[in-house]
Every structure is written in C-alpha cells, then in structure tokens.
PDB file of N, CA, C and O in Angstrom, chain B, residues numbered from 101:
ATOM      1  N   MET B 101     -19.317  44.551  14.837  1.00  0.00           N
ATOM      2  CA  MET B 101     -19.915  43.357  13.683  1.00  0.00           C
ATOM      3  C   MET B 101     -21.107  43.322  13.645  1.00  0.00           C
ATOM      4  O   MET B 101     -21.727  42.967  14.647  1.00  0.00           O
ATOM      5  N   LYS B 102     -21.748  43.674  12.502  1.00  0.00           N
ATOM      6  CA  LYS B 102     -23.118  44.077  12.069  1.00  0.00           C
ATOM      7  C   LYS B 102     -23.738  43.156  12.325  1.00  0.00           C
ATOM      8  O   LYS B 102     -23.147  42.281  11.692  1.00  0.00           O
ATOM      9  N   GLN B 103     -24.841  42.515  13.004  1.00  0.00           N
ATOM     10  CA  GLN B 103     -25.643  41.590  13.619  1.00  0.00           C
ATOM     11  C   GLN B 103     -26.394  41.209  12.013  1.00  0.00           C
ATOM     12  O   GLN B 103     -26.414  41.928  11.014  1.00  0.00           O
ATOM     13  N   LYS B 104     -26.938  39.912  12.189  1.00  0.00           N
ATOM     14  CA  LYS B 104     -27.552  39.020  11.079  1.00  0.00           C
ATOM     15  C   LYS B 104     -26.762  39.267   9.549  1.00  0.00           C
ATOM     16  O   LYS B 104     -27.358  39.361   8.476  1.00  0.00           O
ATOM     17  N   THR B 105     -25.630  39.327   9.696  1.00  0.00           N
ATOM     18  CA  THR B 105     -24.786  38.702   8.206  1.00  0.00           C
ATOM     19  C   THR B 105     -24.055  37.942   7.883  1.00  0.00           C
ATOM     20  O   THR B 105     -23.722  37.724   6.718  1.00  0.00           O
ATOM     21  N   HIS B 106     -23.593  37.292   9.033  1.00  0.00           N
ATOM     22  CA  HIS B 106     -22.795  36.071   8.856  1.00  0.00           C
ATOM     23  C   HIS B 106     -23.751  35.024   9.013  1.00  0.00           C
ATOM     24  O   HIS B 106     -24.609  35.133   9.889  1.00  0.00           O
ATOM     25  N   PRO B 107     -23.700  33.813   8.115  1.00  0.00           N
ATOM     26  CA  PRO B 107     -23.942  32.685   8.366  1.00  0.00           C
ATOM     27  C   PRO B 107     -23.915  31.774   9.832  1.00  0.00           C
ATOM     28  O   PRO B 107     -22.829  31.482  10.333  1.00  0.00           O
ATOM     29  N   VAL B 108     -25.153  31.372  10.438  1.00  0.00           N
ATOM     30  CA  VAL B 108     -24.250  30.557  11.268  1.00  0.00           C
ATOM     31  C   VAL B 108     -23.886  29.469  11.266  1.00  0.00           C
ATOM     32  O   VAL B 108     -24.623  28.658  10.705  1.00  0.00           O
ATOM     33  N   ASN B 109     -22.547  28.952  11.913  1.00  0.00           N
ATOM     34  CA  ASN B 109     -21.759  28.181  12.016  1.00  0.00           C
ATOM     35  C   ASN B 109     -22.513  27.580  13.235  1.00  0.00           C
ATOM     36  O   ASN B 109     -22.937  28.086  14.274  1.00  0.00           O
ATOM     37  N   ASN B 110     -22.536  25.586  12.442  1.00  0.00           N
ATOM     38  CA  ASN B 110     -22.865  24.482  13.914  1.00  0.00           C
ATOM     39  C   ASN B 110     -21.913  23.655  13.358  1.00  0.00           C
ATOM     40  O   ASN B 110     -21.260  23.730  12.317  1.00  0.00           O
ATOM     41  N   PRO B 111     -21.980  22.516  14.627  1.00  0.00           N
ATOM     42  CA  PRO B 111     -20.870  22.286  14.979  1.00  0.00           C
ATOM     43  C   PRO B 111     -21.057  20.584  14.019  1.00  0.00           C
ATOM     44  O   PRO B 111     -22.147  20.029  14.160  1.00  0.00           O
ATOM     45  N   VAL B 112     -20.147  19.981  13.249  1.00  0.00           N
ATOM     46  CA  VAL B 112     -19.849  19.151  12.378  1.00  0.00           C
ATOM     47  C   VAL B 112     -19.184  18.198  12.504  1.00  0.00           C
ATOM     48  O   VAL B 112     -18.053  18.200  12.991  1.00  0.00           O
ATOM     49  N   LEU B 113     -19.960  16.947  11.961  1.00  0.00           N
ATOM     50  CA  LEU B 113     -18.675  15.871  12.272  1.00  0.00           C
ATOM     51  C   LEU B 113     -19.044  15.425  10.414  1.00  0.00           C
ATOM     52  O   LEU B 113     -20.000  15.216   9.667  1.00  0.00           O
ATOM     53  N   PHE B 114     -17.382  15.483  10.407  1.00  0.00           N
ATOM     54  CA  PHE B 114     -17.386  14.946   8.692  1.00  0.00           C
ATOM     55  C   PHE B 114     -16.751  13.695   8.903  1.00  0.00           C
ATOM     56  O   PHE B 114     -15.748  13.605   9.611  1.00  0.00           O
ATOM     57  N   VAL B 115     -17.266  12.733   8.339  1.00  0.00           N
ATOM     58  CA  VAL B 115     -16.997  11.150   8.267  1.00  0.00           C
ATOM     59  C   VAL B 115     -16.463  10.838   6.146  1.00  0.00           C
ATOM     60  O   VAL B 115     -17.007  11.126   5.079  1.00  0.00           O
ATOM     61  N   ASP B 116     -15.250  10.176   6.524  1.00  0.00           N
ATOM     62  CA  ASP B 116     -14.430   9.891   5.223  1.00  0.00           C
ATOM     63  C   ASP B 116     -13.790   7.860   5.197  1.00  0.00           C
ATOM     64  O   ASP B 116     -12.675   7.341   5.164  1.00  0.00           O
ATOM     65  N   GLY B 117     -14.968   7.408   5.227  1.00  0.00           N
ATOM     66  CA  GLY B 117     -15.015   6.099   5.674  1.00  0.00           C
ATOM     67  C   GLY B 117     -15.195   6.150   6.443  1.00  0.00           C
ATOM     68  O   GLY B 117     -16.225   6.597   6.948  1.00  0.00           O
ATOM     69  N   GLU B 118     -13.827   5.500   7.189  1.00  0.00           N
ATOM     70  CA  GLU B 118     -13.363   4.869   8.884  1.00  0.00           C
ATOM     71  C   GLU B 118     -12.548   6.259   9.338  1.00  0.00           C
ATOM     72  O   GLU B 118     -11.756   6.186  10.277  1.00  0.00           O
ATOM     73  N   HIS B 119     -12.799   7.714   8.541  1.00  0.00           N
ATOM     74  CA  HIS B 119     -12.023   8.512   9.502  1.00  0.00           C
ATOM     75  C   HIS B 119     -13.379   9.442   9.597  1.00  0.00           C
ATOM     76  O   HIS B 119     -14.424   9.591   8.963  1.00  0.00           O
ATOM     77  N   GLU B 120     -12.623  10.075  10.980  1.00  0.00           N
ATOM     78  CA  GLU B 120     -14.162  11.170  11.687  1.00  0.00           C
ATOM     79  C   GLU B 120     -13.374  11.908  11.763  1.00  0.00           C
ATOM     80  O   GLU B 120     -12.362  11.339  12.172  1.00  0.00           O
ATOM     81  N   TRP B 121     -13.165  13.191  11.559  1.00  0.00           N
ATOM     82  CA  TRP B 121     -13.290  14.124  12.790  1.00  0.00           C
ATOM     83  C   TRP B 121     -14.324  15.797  12.282  1.00  0.00           C
ATOM     84  O   TRP B 121     -14.945  16.101  11.264  1.00  0.00           O
ATOM     85  N   GLN B 122     -14.014  16.617  13.777  1.00  0.00           N
ATOM     86  CA  GLN B 122     -15.118  17.415  13.994  1.00  0.00           C
ATOM     87  C   GLN B 122     -14.705  18.663  13.271  1.00  0.00           C
ATOM     88  O   GLN B 122     -13.600  18.724  12.731  1.00  0.00           O
ATOM     89  N   GLY B 123     -15.552  19.653  13.245  1.00  0.00           N
ATOM     90  CA  GLY B 123     -15.375  20.643  12.843  1.00  0.00           C
ATOM     91  C   GLY B 123     -16.266  21.669  13.003  1.00  0.00           C
ATOM     92  O   GLY B 123     -17.013  21.348  13.927  1.00  0.00           O
ATOM     93  N   ILE B 124     -16.620  22.946  12.485  1.00  0.00           N
ATOM     94  CA  ILE B 124     -17.774  23.805  12.111  1.00  0.00           C
ATOM     95  C   ILE B 124     -17.998  24.158  11.039  1.00  0.00           C
ATOM     96  O   ILE B 124     -17.183  24.772  10.349  1.00  0.00           O
ATOM     97  N   SER B 125     -18.881  23.916  10.765  1.00  0.00           N
ATOM     98  CA  SER B 125     -19.542  25.016   9.369  1.00  0.00           C
ATOM     99  C   SER B 125     -20.897  24.987   8.547  1.00  0.00           C
ATOM    100  O   SER B 125     -21.754  24.128   8.754  1.00  0.00           O
ATOM    101  N   THR B 126     -20.977  25.595   7.974  1.00  0.00           N
ATOM    102  CA  THR B 126     -22.732  26.186   7.489  1.00  0.00           C
ATOM    103  C   THR B 126     -23.791  25.038   7.095  1.00  0.00           C
ATOM    104  O   THR B 126     -25.021  24.985   7.116  1.00  0.00           O
ATOM    105  N   MET B 127     -22.681  24.066   6.697  1.00  0.00           N
ATOM    106  CA  MET B 127     -23.887  22.408   6.080  1.00  0.00           C
ATOM    107  C   MET B 127     -24.950  22.026   7.393  1.00  0.00           C
ATOM    108  O   MET B 127     -24.616  21.800   8.556  1.00  0.00           O
ATOM    109  N   LYS B 128     -25.776  22.028   7.047  1.00  0.00           N
ATOM    110  CA  LYS B 128     -26.822  20.982   7.857  1.00  0.00           C
ATOM    111  C   LYS B 128     -27.473  19.795   7.081  1.00  0.00           C
ATOM    112  O   LYS B 128     -27.823  19.807   5.901  1.00  0.00           O
ATOM    113  N   THR B 129     -27.568  18.748   7.988  1.00  0.00           N
ATOM    114  CA  THR B 129     -27.992  17.265   7.206  1.00  0.00           C
ATOM    115  C   THR B 129     -28.545  16.611   7.787  1.00  0.00           C
ATOM    116  O   THR B 129     -27.960  16.531   8.867  1.00  0.00           O
ATOM    117  N   ASN B 130     -29.573  15.889   7.788  1.00  0.00           N
ATOM    118  CA  ASN B 130     -30.696  15.097   8.823  1.00  0.00           C
ATOM    119  C   ASN B 130     -29.663  14.116   9.740  1.00  0.00           C
ATOM    120  O   ASN B 130     -29.901  13.838  10.916  1.00  0.00           O
ATOM    121  N   GLU B 131     -28.815  13.778   9.209  1.00  0.00           N
ATOM    122  CA  GLU B 131     -28.433  12.549  10.494  1.00  0.00           C
ATOM    123  C   GLU B 131     -27.001  13.238  11.403  1.00  0.00           C
ATOM    124  O   GLU B 131     -25.835  13.622  11.316  1.00  0.00           O
ATOM    125  N   THR B 132     -27.846  13.084  12.045  1.00  0.00           N
ATOM    126  CA  THR B 132     -27.128  13.635  13.533  1.00  0.00           C
ATOM    127  C   THR B 132     -26.040  12.942  14.945  1.00  0.00           C
ATOM    128  O   THR B 132     -26.539  12.042  15.621  1.00  0.00           O
ATOM    129  N   ARG B 133     -24.859  13.343  15.225  1.00  0.00           N
ATOM    130  CA  ARG B 133     -24.900  12.575  16.522  1.00  0.00           C
ATOM    131  C   ARG B 133     -24.247  13.153  17.595  1.00  0.00           C
ATOM    132  O   ARG B 133     -23.413  13.997  17.269  1.00  0.00           O
ATOM    133  N   VAL B 134     -24.414  12.894  19.100  1.00  0.00           N
ATOM    134  CA  VAL B 134     -24.295  13.508  20.501  1.00  0.00           C
ATOM    135  C   VAL B 134     -22.424  12.655  20.345  1.00  0.00           C
ATOM    136  O   VAL B 134     -21.996  11.503  20.289  1.00  0.00           O
ATOM    137  N   ILE B 135     -21.606  14.564  20.323  1.00  0.00           N
ATOM    138  CA  ILE B 135     -20.600  14.214  20.970  1.00  0.00           C
ATOM    139  C   ILE B 135     -20.251  14.990  22.097  1.00  0.00           C
ATOM    140  O   ILE B 135     -20.253  16.219  22.035  1.00  0.00           O
ATOM    141  N   ASN B 136     -19.950  14.370  23.124  1.00  0.00           N
ATOM    142  CA  ASN B 136     -19.824  14.871  24.923  1.00  0.00           C
ATOM    143  C   ASN B 136     -21.113  16.176  24.816  1.00  0.00           C
ATOM    144  O   ASN B 136     -21.224  17.379  24.581  1.00  0.00           O
ATOM    145  N   GLY B 137     -21.884  15.036  25.151  1.00  0.00           N
ATOM    146  CA  GLY B 137     -22.963  16.350  25.151  1.00  0.00           C
ATOM    147  C   GLY B 137     -23.713  17.602  23.428  1.00  0.00           C
ATOM    148  O   GLY B 137     -24.295  18.686  23.383  1.00  0.00           O
ATOM    149  N   ILE B 138     -23.399  16.954  22.732  1.00  0.00           N
ATOM    150  CA  ILE B 138     -22.937  18.632  21.889  1.00  0.00           C
ATOM    151  C   ILE B 138     -23.881  17.443  20.532  1.00  0.00           C
ATOM    152  O   ILE B 138     -23.593  16.251  20.430  1.00  0.00           O
ATOM    153  N   GLU B 139     -24.768  18.010  19.817  1.00  0.00           N
ATOM    154  CA  GLU B 139     -25.095  17.636  18.643  1.00  0.00           C
ATOM    155  C   GLU B 139     -24.584  17.874  17.237  1.00  0.00           C
ATOM    156  O   GLU B 139     -24.965  18.838  16.573  1.00  0.00           O
ATOM    157  N   HIS B 140     -23.613  16.877  16.744  1.00  0.00           N
ATOM    158  CA  HIS B 140     -23.085  17.651  15.609  1.00  0.00           C
ATOM    159  C   HIS B 140     -24.065  17.101  13.939  1.00  0.00           C
ATOM    160  O   HIS B 140     -24.509  15.953  13.924  1.00  0.00           O
ATOM    161  N   TYR B 141     -24.182  17.573  13.296  1.00  0.00           N
ATOM    162  CA  TYR B 141     -24.598  17.513  12.213  1.00  0.00           C
ATOM    163  C   TYR B 141     -23.157  16.209  11.464  1.00  0.00           C
ATOM    164  O   TYR B 141     -21.945  16.389  11.592  1.00  0.00           O
ATOM    165  N   VAL B 142     -23.817  15.015  10.744  1.00  0.00           N
ATOM    166  CA  VAL B 142     -22.978  13.948  10.025  1.00  0.00           C
ATOM    167  C   VAL B 142     -22.955  14.407   8.315  1.00  0.00           C
ATOM    168  O   VAL B 142     -23.753  13.994   7.473  1.00  0.00           O
ATOM    169  N   VAL B 143     -21.889  15.306   8.091  1.00  0.00           N
ATOM    170  CA  VAL B 143     -21.682  15.553   6.536  1.00  0.00           C
ATOM    171  C   VAL B 143     -20.257  13.891   6.163  1.00  0.00           C
ATOM    172  O   VAL B 143     -19.159  13.728   6.694  1.00  0.00           O
ATOM    173  N   HIS B 144     -20.898  13.084   5.193  1.00  0.00           N
ATOM    174  CA  HIS B 144     -20.146  12.267   4.470  1.00  0.00           C
ATOM    175  C   HIS B 144     -19.608  12.794   3.400  1.00  0.00           C
ATOM    176  O   HIS B 144     -20.416  13.264   2.599  1.00  0.00           O
ATOM    177  N   VAL B 145     -17.864  12.906   2.981  1.00  0.00           N
ATOM    178  CA  VAL B 145     -17.206  13.233   1.794  1.00  0.00           C
ATOM    179  C   VAL B 145     -16.406  12.375   1.386  1.00  0.00           C
ATOM    180  O   VAL B 145     -15.572  11.800   2.086  1.00  0.00           O
ATOM    181  N   ASP B 146     -16.703  12.128  -0.454  1.00  0.00           N
ATOM    182  CA  ASP B 146     -15.974  11.146  -0.682  1.00  0.00           C
ATOM    183  C   ASP B 146     -14.771  10.894  -1.413  1.00  0.00           C
ATOM    184  O   ASP B 146     -14.344  10.177  -2.318  1.00  0.00           O
ATOM    185  N   ILE B 147     -14.199  12.334  -0.153  1.00  0.00           N
ATOM    186  CA  ILE B 147     -12.566  12.025  -0.504  1.00  0.00           C
ATOM    187  C   ILE B 147     -11.893  13.052   0.414  1.00  0.00           C
ATOM    188  O   ILE B 147     -12.457  14.140   0.293  1.00  0.00           O
ATOM    189  N   SER B 148     -10.903  13.078   1.270  1.00  0.00           N
ATOM    190  CA  SER B 148     -10.426  14.098   2.264  1.00  0.00           C
ATOM    191  C   SER B 148      -8.925  13.580   1.879  1.00  0.00           C
ATOM    192  O   SER B 148      -8.446  12.945   0.940  1.00  0.00           O
ATOM    193  N   ALA B 149      -8.307  14.315   3.363  1.00  0.00           N
ATOM    194  CA  ALA B 149      -6.429  14.034   3.749  1.00  0.00           C
ATOM    195  C   ALA B 149      -6.387  12.526   3.554  1.00  0.00           C
ATOM    196  O   ALA B 149      -5.450  12.055   2.910  1.00  0.00           O
ATOM    197  N   PHE B 150      -7.340  11.717   4.065  1.00  0.00           N
ATOM    198  CA  PHE B 150      -6.586  10.527   4.316  1.00  0.00           C
ATOM    199  C   PHE B 150      -7.157   9.525   3.407  1.00  0.00           C
ATOM    200  O   PHE B 150      -6.808   8.367   3.640  1.00  0.00           O
ATOM    201  N   SER B 151      -8.270   9.787   2.040  1.00  0.00           N
ATOM    202  CA  SER B 151      -7.946   9.162   1.146  1.00  0.00           C
ATOM    203  C   SER B 151      -7.502   9.687   0.132  1.00  0.00           C
ATOM    204  O   SER B 151      -7.343   8.796  -0.703  1.00  0.00           O
ATOM    205  N   HIS B 152      -7.120  10.960  -0.383  1.00  0.00           N
ATOM    206  CA  HIS B 152      -6.763  11.352  -1.196  1.00  0.00           C
ATOM    207  C   HIS B 152      -5.536  11.304  -1.849  1.00  0.00           C
ATOM    208  O   HIS B 152      -4.733  12.117  -1.390  1.00  0.00           O
ATOM    209  N   PRO B 153      -5.016  10.450  -3.001  1.00  0.00           N
ATOM    210  CA  PRO B 153      -3.781   9.594  -2.937  1.00  0.00           C
ATOM    211  C   PRO B 153      -2.906  10.895  -2.894  1.00  0.00           C
ATOM    212  O   PRO B 153      -2.387  10.950  -1.780  1.00  0.00           O
ATOM    213  N   PHE B 154      -2.612  11.753  -3.519  1.00  0.00           N
ATOM    214  CA  PHE B 154      -1.652  13.182  -3.224  1.00  0.00           C
ATOM    215  C   PHE B 154      -1.569  13.371  -2.291  1.00  0.00           C
ATOM    216  O   PHE B 154      -0.622  14.142  -2.133  1.00  0.00           O
ATOM    217  N   TYR B 155      -2.436  12.909  -0.607  1.00  0.00           N
ATOM    218  CA  TYR B 155      -1.797  12.981   0.419  1.00  0.00           C
ATOM    219  C   TYR B 155      -1.142  11.469   0.824  1.00  0.00           C
ATOM    220  O   TYR B 155      -0.113  11.336   1.486  1.00  0.00           O
ATOM    221  N   THR B 156      -1.667  10.761   0.478  1.00  0.00           N
ATOM    222  CA  THR B 156      -1.299   9.340   0.604  1.00  0.00           C
ATOM    223  C   THR B 156      -0.408   8.710   0.485  1.00  0.00           C
ATOM    224  O   THR B 156      -0.001   7.685   1.032  1.00  0.00           O
ATOM    225  N   GLY B 157       0.214   9.854  -0.890  1.00  0.00           N
ATOM    226  CA  GLY B 157       1.664   8.630  -1.661  1.00  0.00           C
ATOM    227  C   GLY B 157       1.371   7.525  -2.247  1.00  0.00           C
ATOM    228  O   GLY B 157       2.162   6.601  -2.436  1.00  0.00           O
ATOM    229  N   GLN B 158       0.026   7.561  -2.620  1.00  0.00           N
ATOM    230  CA  GLN B 158      -0.253   7.151  -3.440  1.00  0.00           C
ATOM    231  C   GLN B 158      -0.276   7.432  -5.290  1.00  0.00           C
ATOM    232  O   GLN B 158      -0.568   6.553  -6.101  1.00  0.00           O
ATOM    233  N   LYS B 159       0.020   8.534  -5.562  1.00  0.00           N
ATOM    234  CA  LYS B 159       0.367   8.843  -7.021  1.00  0.00           C
ATOM    235  C   LYS B 159       0.753   8.568  -7.623  1.00  0.00           C
ATOM    236  O   LYS B 159       1.902   8.385  -7.219  1.00  0.00           O
ATOM    237  N   ARG B 160       0.656   8.197  -8.994  1.00  0.00           N
ATOM    238  CA  ARG B 160       1.949   7.228  -9.891  1.00  0.00           C
ATOM    239  C   ARG B 160       2.508   8.607 -10.820  1.00  0.00           C
ATOM    240  O   ARG B 160       1.770   9.214 -11.596  1.00  0.00           O
ATOM    241  N   ILE B 161       3.297   8.799 -10.684  1.00  0.00           N
ATOM    242  CA  ILE B 161       4.422   9.577 -11.672  1.00  0.00           C
ATOM    243  C   ILE B 161       3.754   8.539 -13.391  1.00  0.00           C
ATOM    244  O   ILE B 161       3.683   7.311 -13.347  1.00  0.00           O
ATOM    245  N   VAL B 162       3.360   9.327 -14.688  1.00  0.00           N
ATOM    246  CA  VAL B 162       2.899   8.837 -15.745  1.00  0.00           C
ATOM    247  C   VAL B 162       4.372   9.274 -16.566  1.00  0.00           C
ATOM    248  O   VAL B 162       5.059   8.365 -17.031  1.00  0.00           O
ATOM    249  N   ASP B 163       4.762  10.556 -16.698  1.00  0.00           N
ATOM    250  CA  ASP B 163       5.425  11.115 -17.861  1.00  0.00           C
ATOM    251  C   ASP B 163       7.341  10.977 -16.750  1.00  0.00           C
ATOM    252  O   ASP B 163       7.811  11.870 -16.045  1.00  0.00           O
ATOM    253  N   THR B 164       7.912   9.697 -16.999  1.00  0.00           N
ATOM    254  CA  THR B 164       9.537   9.890 -16.161  1.00  0.00           C
ATOM    255  C   THR B 164      10.610  10.517 -16.747  1.00  0.00           C
ATOM    256  O   THR B 164      11.640  10.852 -16.162  1.00  0.00           O
ATOM    257  N   ALA B 165      10.391  10.648 -17.744  1.00  0.00           N
ATOM    258  CA  ALA B 165      11.281  11.075 -19.393  1.00  0.00           C
ATOM    259  C   ALA B 165      11.477  12.540 -19.432  1.00  0.00           C
ATOM    260  O   ALA B 165      12.586  13.052 -19.582  1.00  0.00           O
ATOM    261  N   GLY B 166      10.087  13.377 -19.259  1.00  0.00           N
ATOM    262  CA  GLY B 166       9.930  14.351 -19.754  1.00  0.00           C
ATOM    263  C   GLY B 166       9.028  14.705 -21.022  1.00  0.00           C
ATOM    264  O   GLY B 166       9.151  14.118 -22.097  1.00  0.00           O
ATOM    265  N   ARG B 167       8.187  15.642 -20.805  1.00  0.00           N
ATOM    266  CA  ARG B 167       7.496  16.009 -22.764  1.00  0.00           C
ATOM    267  C   ARG B 167       8.386  16.417 -23.601  1.00  0.00           C
ATOM    268  O   ARG B 167       8.401  15.906 -24.721  1.00  0.00           O
ATOM    269  N   VAL B 168       9.375  17.477 -23.238  1.00  0.00           N
ATOM    270  CA  VAL B 168       9.151  17.740 -25.005  1.00  0.00           C
ATOM    271  C   VAL B 168      10.929  16.579 -24.944  1.00  0.00           C
ATOM    272  O   VAL B 168      11.679  16.588 -25.920  1.00  0.00           O
ATOM    273  N   GLU B 169      11.168  15.968 -24.022  1.00  0.00           N
ATOM    274  CA  GLU B 169      12.549  14.720 -24.474  1.00  0.00           C
ATOM    275  C   GLU B 169      11.745  13.435 -25.166  1.00  0.00           C
ATOM    276  O   GLU B 169      12.306  12.560 -25.825  1.00  0.00           O
ATOM    277  N   LYS B 170      10.394  13.495 -24.899  1.00  0.00           N
ATOM    278  CA  LYS B 170       9.930  12.509 -26.214  1.00  0.00           C
ATOM    279  C   LYS B 170       9.483  12.800 -27.128  1.00  0.00           C
ATOM    280  O   LYS B 170       9.694  12.171 -28.166  1.00  0.00           O
ATOM    281  N   PHE B 171       8.407  14.264 -27.048  1.00  0.00           N
ATOM    282  CA  PHE B 171       8.419  14.769 -28.383  1.00  0.00           C
ATOM    283  C   PHE B 171       9.470  14.572 -29.371  1.00  0.00           C
ATOM    284  O   PHE B 171       9.360  13.869 -30.375  1.00  0.00           O
ATOM    285  N   MET B 172      10.732  15.392 -28.939  1.00  0.00           N
ATOM    286  CA  MET B 172      12.434  14.783 -29.332  1.00  0.00           C
ATOM    287  C   MET B 172      11.922  14.160 -29.818  1.00  0.00           C
ATOM    288  O   MET B 172      11.182  14.412 -30.768  1.00  0.00           O
ATOM    289  N   ARG B 173      12.181  12.929 -29.239  1.00  0.00           N
ATOM    290  CA  ARG B 173      12.330  11.248 -30.092  1.00  0.00           C
ATOM    291  C   ARG B 173      11.069  11.097 -30.512  1.00  0.00           C
ATOM    292  O   ARG B 173      10.898   9.922 -30.838  1.00  0.00           O
ATOM    293  N   ARG B 174      10.389  11.558 -30.612  1.00  0.00           N
ATOM    294  CA  ARG B 174       8.996  10.513 -31.669  1.00  0.00           C
ATOM    295  C   ARG B 174       9.711  11.644 -33.019  1.00  0.00           C
ATOM    296  O   ARG B 174      10.347  11.183 -33.967  1.00  0.00           O
ATOM    297  N   TYR B 175       9.494  12.820 -32.871  1.00  0.00           N
ATOM    298  CA  TYR B 175       9.423  13.454 -34.817  1.00  0.00           C
ATOM    299  C   TYR B 175      10.886  14.015 -34.552  1.00  0.00           C
ATOM    300  O   TYR B 175      10.996  15.172 -34.957  1.00  0.00           O
ATOM    301  N   ALA B 176      11.798  13.603 -34.096  1.00  0.00           N
ATOM    302  CA  ALA B 176      13.099  13.161 -34.868  1.00  0.00           C
ATOM    303  C   ALA B 176      13.392  13.170 -36.075  1.00  0.00           C
ATOM    304  O   ALA B 176      14.022  14.140 -36.495  1.00  0.00           O
ATOM    305  N   GLY B 177      12.955  11.897 -37.155  1.00  0.00           N
ATOM    306  CA  GLY B 177      13.491  11.300 -37.827  1.00  0.00           C
ATOM    307  C   GLY B 177      12.743  11.995 -39.062  1.00  0.00           C
ATOM    308  O   GLY B 177      13.294  11.814 -40.148  1.00  0.00           O
ATOM    309  N   GLN B 178      11.690  12.684 -39.063  1.00  0.00           N
ATOM    310  CA  GLN B 178      11.106  14.047 -40.097  1.00  0.00           C
ATOM    311  C   GLN B 178      11.688  15.058 -40.002  1.00  0.00           C
ATOM    312  O   GLN B 178      11.716  15.862 -40.934  1.00  0.00           O
ATOM    313  N   GLN B 179      12.419  15.308 -38.613  1.00  0.00           N
ATOM    314  CA  GLN B 179      12.918  17.173 -39.383  1.00  0.00           C
ATOM    315  C   GLN B 179      14.381  16.126 -40.109  1.00  0.00           C
ATOM    316  O   GLN B 179      14.700  16.505 -41.236  1.00  0.00           O
ATOM    317  N   GLN B 180      14.887  15.395 -39.772  1.00  0.00           N
ATOM    318  CA  GLN B 180      15.955  15.025 -40.752  1.00  0.00           C
ATOM    319  C   GLN B 180      15.270  14.983 -42.012  1.00  0.00           C
ATOM    320  O   GLN B 180      15.413  16.142 -42.401  1.00  0.00           O
ATOM    321  N   GLY B 181      14.759  14.511 -42.703  1.00  0.00           N
ATOM    322  CA  GLY B 181      13.919  13.958 -43.549  1.00  0.00           C
ATOM    323  C   GLY B 181      13.727  14.656 -44.410  1.00  0.00           C
ATOM    324  O   GLY B 181      13.629  14.269 -45.575  1.00  0.00           O
ATOM    325  N   LYS B 182      13.555  16.753 -43.756  1.00  0.00           N
ATOM    326  CA  LYS B 182      13.385  18.065 -44.330  1.00  0.00           C
ATOM    327  C   LYS B 182      14.276  18.354 -44.987  1.00  0.00           C
ATOM    328  O   LYS B 182      14.107  18.725 -46.149  1.00  0.00           O
ATOM    329  N   LYS B 183      15.832  18.236 -44.255  1.00  0.00           N
ATOM    330  CA  LYS B 183      16.970  19.071 -43.768  1.00  0.00           C
ATOM    331  C   LYS B 183      17.191  18.555 -46.100  1.00  0.00           C
ATOM    332  O   LYS B 183      18.160  18.972 -46.735  1.00  0.00           O
TER     333      LYS B 183
END
C-alpha cells in the first residue's frame, strides 16, 4: 500500500441524544472524551438508526388505496361525460 495516500482514521464517539456508539472516522471535533484510556472525538449526529422513523417503526403509511385507484376514482366521472 502506498504511504500518505489514505486519510488518518481517528477513534470517534457518535452521540444521538441518549444513544452513544464508538467507531472510527476521519472527522475531528473540538470535544473529546476518554474511553478506556483512548481519547475519542465526540461527534453529535441529528439522526441515526436509533432515532430515524424507518428503523424505529414509527413511519406512517399515507396512501393505503394506491395512487392509480385514487386517480381512477377522482377522474372516472370526467371520462364518462366524453363518451
């Protein structure tokens, strides 16, 4: 592998509200926290698998009848008038 071509990965603590998990990233922040003797950069994220509606099961299904059926019901009277 060539030297000096890959970015440096740092230990990072990702924080999403009350959830925290450790990983590695090229990001650096001013806030750090020491975990098990290793200094981690703290990265606050707005949304993650812990809070995203798709992963938490809180998503709403808006269209239950289907778009084609809704369109046909809405414009069915207009097509009958043209015949």
